[in-house]
C-alpha positions as CSV (number, residue, x, y, z in Angstrom):
1,N,81.8,193.5,203.3
2,G,78.5,194.4,205.0
3,V,76.6,191.6,203.2
4,F,74.8,188.8,205.0
5,G,73.5,185.4,203.8
6,A,71.0,183.2,205.6
7,L,68.9,180.0,205.4
8,G,70.6,178.3,202.4
9,H,67.3,177.9,200.7
10,A,64.6,180.3,199.5
11,I,61.6,181.6,201.4
12,T,58.6,179.9,199.6
13,D,54.9,180.0,199.6
14,A,53.6,177.5,202.3
15,D,50.8,176.2,200.1
16,T,52.4,176.0,196.6
17,G,56.2,175.7,197.5
18,S,56.9,178.4,194.9
19,L,59.6,181.0,195.5
20,L,58.1,184.3,196.9
21,T,58.9,187.4,194.8
22,L,60.7,190.0,196.9
23,S,59.8,193.6,196.7
24,E,61.4,194.6,200.0
25,G,62.4,193.0,203.2
26,A,64.3,193.4,206.4
27,I,65.9,191.3,209.2
28,Y,65.1,192.1,212.8
29,Q,66.1,191.0,216.3
30,S,64.0,188.1,217.5
31,Q,63.9,185.7,220.4
32,V,63.2,182.0,220.7
33,V,60.1,181.3,222.8
34,G,59.9,177.5,222.5
35,V,60.7,174.4,220.5
36,L,58.3,171.7,219.2
37,K,60.3,168.5,219.2
38,G,60.5,166.6,215.9
39,D,59.8,162.9,215.4
40,E,59.3,160.5,212.5
41,N,55.9,162.0,211.7
42,S,56.7,165.7,212.1
43,P,59.8,167.8,211.5
44,G,59.4,169.9,214.6
45,E,59.9,173.7,214.8
46,V,61.7,176.5,216.6
47,L,59.1,179.0,217.8
48,G,60.2,182.6,217.7
49,E,58.8,186.1,217.9
50,F,60.0,189.6,217.2
51,M,61.2,191.6,220.2
52,S,58.7,194.2,221.4
53,H,60.8,197.0,220.0
54,P,63.0,195.3,217.4
55,T,66.1,196.8,215.9
56,Q,66.3,196.4,212.1
57,L,69.6,194.6,211.5
58,G,69.6,194.9,207.7
59,S,67.7,194.9,204.4
60,V,66.9,191.8,202.4
61,L,67.7,192.3,198.8
62,V,67.6,188.7,197.3
63,N,65.3,185.8,198.0
64,G,66.9,183.1,195.9
65,E,67.3,179.3,195.6
66,Y,70.4,179.4,197.9
67,G,69.0,181.6,200.6
68,I,68.2,185.2,201.4
69,Y,70.9,187.8,201.1
70,G,71.1,191.5,201.9
71,Q,72.9,194.5,203.3
72,C,73.7,194.7,207.1
73,G,72.9,198.0,208.9
74,E,75.8,197.3,211.2
75,P,78.2,194.4,211.6
76,L,76.6,191.2,212.8
77,V,78.8,189.5,215.5
78,N,78.6,185.9,216.6
79,P,79.5,185.9,220.4
80,L,81.2,182.5,220.1
81,Y,83.4,183.8,217.3
82,P,83.6,187.6,217.6
83,D,86.5,187.7,215.1
84,G,84.7,185.4,212.6
85,V,85.9,182.1,211.2
86,E,87.7,181.0,208.1
87,V,85.5,179.4,205.3
88,L,86.5,175.9,204.5
89,P,86.5,175.3,200.7
90,S,84.1,172.5,199.7
91,S,87.0,170.4,198.5
92,Q,88.4,170.3,202.1
93,V,85.2,169.4,203.9
94,R,85.4,165.7,205.0
95,E,83.2,163.1,206.5
96,G,83.6,163.1,210.3
97,P,83.0,165.1,213.4
98,A,81.5,168.6,213.1
99,Q,79.3,171.0,215.1
100,I,76.3,173.1,214.3
101,L,75.7,176.5,215.9
102,T,72.1,177.3,216.7
103,T,69.8,179.1,219.2
104,L,67.1,177.2,221.0
105,D,66.4,179.3,224.1
106,D,67.2,182.6,225.8
107,Q,70.8,181.4,226.5
108,G,71.8,182.3,222.9
109,I,73.9,180.5,220.4
110,R,75.4,177.2,221.4
111,A,77.5,174.6,219.6
112,Y,76.1,171.1,219.2
113,D,78.0,168.0,218.0
114,C,77.1,166.3,214.8
115,Q,78.7,164.1,212.1
116,I,79.1,164.8,208.5
117,T,78.1,161.3,207.2
118,K,78.1,161.8,203.4
119,L,79.5,164.4,201.0
120,F,78.2,165.2,197.5
121,R,81.0,166.8,195.5
122,Q,79.7,169.7,193.5
123,D,81.1,171.9,190.8
124,G,78.6,174.7,191.5
125,A,76.1,175.8,194.0
126,G,73.6,173.3,195.4
127,Q,71.5,173.1,198.6
128,R,72.4,169.5,199.3
129,G,76.2,169.2,199.5
130,M,76.4,167.0,202.6
131,I,74.3,164.9,205.0
132,I,74.7,165.6,208.7
133,K,73.6,163.5,211.6
134,I,73.0,165.1,215.0
135,T,74.9,163.2,217.7
136,D,74.7,165.7,220.6
137,Q,72.4,164.2,223.3
138,A,71.4,167.6,224.7
139,L,70.2,168.7,221.2
140,L,68.4,165.4,220.6
141,D,66.6,165.6,223.9
142,K,65.4,169.2,223.2
143,T,64.5,169.0,219.5
144,G,64.8,165.4,218.3
145,G,67.4,166.5,215.9
146,I,67.0,169.1,213.1
147,V,63.8,171.1,213.2
148,Q,62.2,173.9,211.1
149,G,63.8,177.2,212.1
150,M,67.3,175.8,212.1
151,S,67.9,176.4,208.4
152,G,71.1,178.4,208.0
153,S,72.6,177.1,211.3
154,P,76.4,177.2,210.6
155,I,78.2,173.8,210.3
156,L,81.8,174.1,211.6
157,Q,84.5,171.5,211.1
158,D,87.9,172.0,212.8
159,G,86.8,175.5,213.8
160,K,86.2,176.5,210.2
161,L,82.9,177.3,208.4
162,A,82.0,174.2,206.3
163,G,78.4,174.8,205.5
164,A,74.9,175.6,206.7
165,V,71.9,173.4,207.6
166,T,69.3,173.5,204.8
167,H,66.8,170.6,205.2
168,V,65.7,167.9,207.6
169,F,64.9,164.3,206.6
170,L,61.2,164.0,207.0
171,G,61.4,160.4,208.2
172,D,64.4,160.9,210.5
173,A,64.8,164.2,212.3
174,T,68.3,163.3,213.4
175,Q,69.5,163.8,209.9
176,G,69.4,166.5,207.3
177,Y,71.2,168.2,204.4
178,G,73.7,171.0,204.5
179,M,74.9,173.4,201.8
180,Y,78.6,174.2,201.4
181,A,79.5,177.6,202.9
182,Q,81.6,178.3,199.8
183,W,78.5,178.6,197.7
184,M,76.8,180.9,200.1
185,L,79.9,183.1,200.2
186,E,79.9,183.3,196.4
187,Q,76.3,184.4,196.4
188,S,77.0,187.1,199.0
189,D,80.2,188.2,197.2
190,A,78.2,188.7,194.0
191,L,75.7,190.8,195.9
192,A,78.5,192.9,197.4
193,Q,79.7,193.7,194.0
194,M,76.3,194.8,192.9
195,E,75.2,196.6,196.0
196,P,78.2,198.3,197.7
197,A,77.8,199.1,201.4
198,A,76.6,202.7,202.0
């Protein structure tokens, strides 16, 4: 429908933690230039920068509690799943094996193994619907687990979109929270009804 959703949490003021009021915004092509590995004292970080002549990919229309949402300038394509994936209803997400998709270097998006270790059943949108634990040794070696900049990384289970990474445990970078994809889809569908694609 030409609408995107990202992050699974709001963009907030770094000092106060309060939600930033949005007057206008855009998403652009960027590249990962490095990773600061997380540990028990620091959550780590993916370091990125805008391309020298970035292409605007879309306009940000909402900065809300459950992420940023907006209108795409052109279809966004995931090279691992060019035809997209089915969204798994929150009621069908289960504890067990899963994968997250994220970009950590110039090789692009990769899938990394994780486990969904705990589910919180929700009747409405919430940022913390599940706990995931990173089990992929390559990801652990590179990042220590979940780091800042991985928010919004899709969580797939059985090839279906179960959720998105939202937070890392400050005392244990191997674990973090995820939001059910169903809630993000509801947010983007609501925006699509308000702001039809041009």
